[in-house]
C-alpha positions, -999 to +999 in steps of 0.1 A: +320-743-267+340-746-243+355-780-230+360-767-194+346-753-163+356-718-158+351-709-119+336-673-113+331-658-081+298-650-064+302-625-035+267-632-025+273-663-010+310-677+002+298-713-002+288-715-036+309-710-068+296-708-101+312-728-130+301-729-166+301-763-186+284-763-216+273-724-215+255-736-187+262-720-152+271-747-124+271-734-088+288-757-057+266-755-027+280-773+005+311-773+029+322-809+042+302-821+015+301-798-020+270-806-043+273-789-082+240-785-097+232-761-129+221-725-117+183-719-120+177-751-133+135-754-132+137-715-153+158-728-183+141-740-212+164-763-231+168-796-218+196-797-193+215-826-193+210-850-227+238-873-219+252-872-185+278-894-189+296-867-212+286-837-195+297-850-158+334-852-164+336-815-170+326-806-140+356-825-125+376-800-148+369-771-127+391-753-095+367-766-071+360-804-069+324-812-062+318-846-046+281-848-061+262-835-093+221-835-090+198-827-118+164-832-123+140-837-148+111-815-159+073-811-156+057-826-176+088-853-181+083-871-152+092-907-161+129-918-151+150-919-179+184-930-162+194-953-139+214-934-116+204-928-079+173-902-077+152-885-049+116-874-060+110-835-065+074-827-054+058-797-075+020-784-071+007-787-106-022-775-123-030-788-157-047-767-180-069-770-200-097-741-200-105-718-171-142-734-171-129-769-164-106-754-131-135-736-123-158-761-126-141-792-119-107-786-097-111-759-067-136-763-039-163-746-034-153-721-006-126-710-035-153-702-055-169-683-031-136-668-019-127-656-055-164-638-059-160-620-024-124-608-039-144-592-066-176-578-043-147-566-021-136-543-053-109-565-059-094-561-094-069-588-111-050-576-144-014-584-160+003-555-147+030-536-164+064-542-152+075-504-143+086-484-116+047-481-096+049-518-100+080-521-084+070-498-059+040-516-052+059-544-046+082-532-023+050-516+002+041-551+002+073-561+013+078-545+041+043-548+057+061-573+080+092-583+090+077-621+098+053-643+076+042-676+079+060-676+111+096-670+095+116-638+089+108-621+061+138-621+036+125-594+014+114-567+041+132-533+038+148-543+006+156-507-011+138-498-043+169-508-069+175-543-052+132-547-056+138-539-091+168-558-099+152-590-082+122-591-102+138-581-137+151-619-138+142-636-173+123-600-186+115-614-217+094-647-202+074-631-170+045-625-162+033-598-137-003-601-125-016-577-098-043-576-074-056-539-069-075-525-042-089-488-046-060-487-074-028-496-047-014-527-054-019-551-028-007-585-036+007-598-069+019-635-086+051-633-108+051-665-128+075-676-155+074-691-192+094-724-193+083-741-222+046-746-223+045-744-181+039-713-161+061-713-128+055-691-105+084-671-092+068-650-061+027-654-047+022-629-018-005-605-011-007-579+019-018-596+051-043-568+062-062-572+028-063-610+041-101-607+040-106-595+008-090-628-005-067-614-031-044-643-030-071-666-048-083-639-072-047-635-086-042-675-085-078-674-105-066-647-127-032-665-136-054-698-146-074-678-171-044-661-184-022-696-188-057-713-204-059-680-229-018-686-234-020-722-243+001-731-213+004-771-205+006-763-167+007-743-139+032-744-113+030-729-080+063-745-060+062-774-037+030-790-027+041-810+002+066-796+028+083-804+059+052-802+080+028-826+073-002-800+083+010-773+061-019-747+059+003-736+024-004-773+009-041-771+023-047-737+005-031-749-026-050-784-028-083-760-024-073-741-054-070-769-080-034-780-073-021-815-076+012-832-068+034-843-094+069-860-088+099-854-106+131-874-108+164-860-091+191-878-099+225-875-079+259-886-093+288-896-073+319-876-083+343-884-054+348-918-027+331-887-005+305-884-025+299-921-028+298-926+007+274-898+012+248-916-011+250-946+004+244-935+039+217-909+027+238-879+035+234-859+007+197-852+019+185-822+041+189-826+075+156-818+082+147-853+066+167-868+095+150-851+125+121-867+143+081-850+133+076-842+166+107-826+174+102-805+142+069-796+149+080-784+181+109-764+164+085-743+144+064-734+169+088-720+185+101-706+159+071-693+151+061-678+189+097-662+188+090-645+156+053-634+161+067-615+192+092-598+168+059-591+148+042-577+172+070-552+185+070-541+149+034-538+145+034-517+181+062-489+172+044-482+136+013-472+157+034-453+177 
C-alpha cells in the first residue's frame, strides 16, 4: 500500500485535486480555505477511517496541502466515536422492517391514496434493466425543463453518452426502478447498496405527469425492494435543507422518512485550518446568512428561473 498521496488532476473542477491515500481517493476543495475529504465517502462500503491519527498525516504529504480534513461516520453508526470537532450531517431515512410496516404505520394517509392513484392512472413501477433504452428515457426526463424546484437543472440537455456514463457508476451495486405510463419511462429512482443501507443517487419524475403521482409510487416500490433484499435502511439524501419550510422535507416526512443525524468530523491540518475551525469559517456561507435574507434570495431566484422555464415552454409550443 502506498505510503504517500499521489496527486492526480481533475480537469472537470479546477478547485478539486484528487489524491490517493491508502487507496482512498482524496479531494481537496476550496480556494483560500482548502478542505480535504474522501471522494464519494457515502458510497464506499468499507469503514473509511479506522485510525484517524495515522491516516491524517499522509494527507499532508501530498503535493497540495489542505487546511482541514473532514470525514463522517455512516448510518447506522451514529454515536460519535472520536473527540475531534464535529458538526452533524442530517439524512432522510426509513428504517426497513417490512413493506407492510411502512405502508400501515409510517406513511400518511394521503401517501397511500397517492400510490393507489398512480396505479389507477396506469402507472407501473418495476425494477428496470440499465440499458440504452432506459438511458434514453432518463435523457427525455432530464430534457423536460431547464428549471426544477426554482433552480437551473444541471442535467438539462446533456447528450446520451454523458447521461449513460454518469448513471453507470457503481453498476455492480446499483438498482434502477422505473415508473412507466403507456410503456414510457416517466420517472425513476437509482439507488445504491452500501452494506445493508440503500441510498438514493437520484429520484426524478416528469413534471407533466405530476397528477399521476409517479414519485410516490417509486418510493413505495423502493421500500418494497429494500425489504425484499433485507436492507436495514433506505436513505433519501438530506431531511432538512437551508429552507425551513422546504416542500421536499414535507414530502419526505409524509412518505415515512425521519431525520437521522450522523457525526462529521473536522481535523485542522494547518494554522489557518485551526483558526477557521475556531471561527466557524469551515461551514457553508449559507449558515451565516439570516433566514429572511435567504428566503428573499430564494424567492427572487425562483421567480427569475421560472421566467426562463416559461420562455422555454413557449418556444416548445411554437
